[in-house]
Phi, psi and omega in degrees: 000134185286163178293327178296315182293328179294321181278357184290137178291152175262111183287138182249346183208138174216141175208170176249149170225137180275130178282123182253165178312314186292346178278340191262153177267182180298342178276356178085012179241164180299124175289122194308325179296334178294331173301323179295321176297317177297322179298314180296318181296321179292322176292319176300314176301319180302312179298311188286315186272328186255309179286339180077019179245105188297117187294322180294325177286326181300308181280328181285257185305321182281343175061038178248113178269154175227057181295150174278126179251349178207136176209124175236150185221148177230118179266117187253319185212157175287155170237146183239156179307136178100340178285155174250120181269129170278116181252122186232141184240138172228144174270120179270323185201135174241112176257195184287317182237358184232160182218125178253127185241146168250124180230129181242139168251119180242162184301188183315129185295339178278002177292159185292337181217155178275026180264017176270052188297131178257311181210139175237140178235149159243121186232131175249124178251147179237135173286127180224159173273121187285350176279311181265347184057030177252146179299148177213160173297152175299138174306151183308318185290321181291313177305311182298318179296316180297314179297321175299316181298319180295326181294324178299322184275354184276000000 
């Protein structure tokens, strides 16, 4: 097994997003801040649709925040209006109050390989109490969902 295969993330969530006119700058390519908006959307959808923890309920009535405390990005290739990006999420590390994710946006899903990387992110989220804004352990249902997701990737 190659070193590259060993280091490949184990994806726990995947979806596609169509690159729209509103994502693009006058040059006709995705304006880089729009990738960050797409990133936030894919994380929210992962919580709600894959983990089964409604993100709006988590932040709203439950008063549990998931702010980003670290975010790194690597822009590899341009994306153009009309393309479909494959967006994939992997759990890199699950701590008591923090979660490190690897998220990749790759080129059209119909391409022969997923090596058409457009942008890669490493994101650290911290579970917080939205009233005190202090870190707190993940609520039991969210922790259980995250552990189940890790089991999928194991």
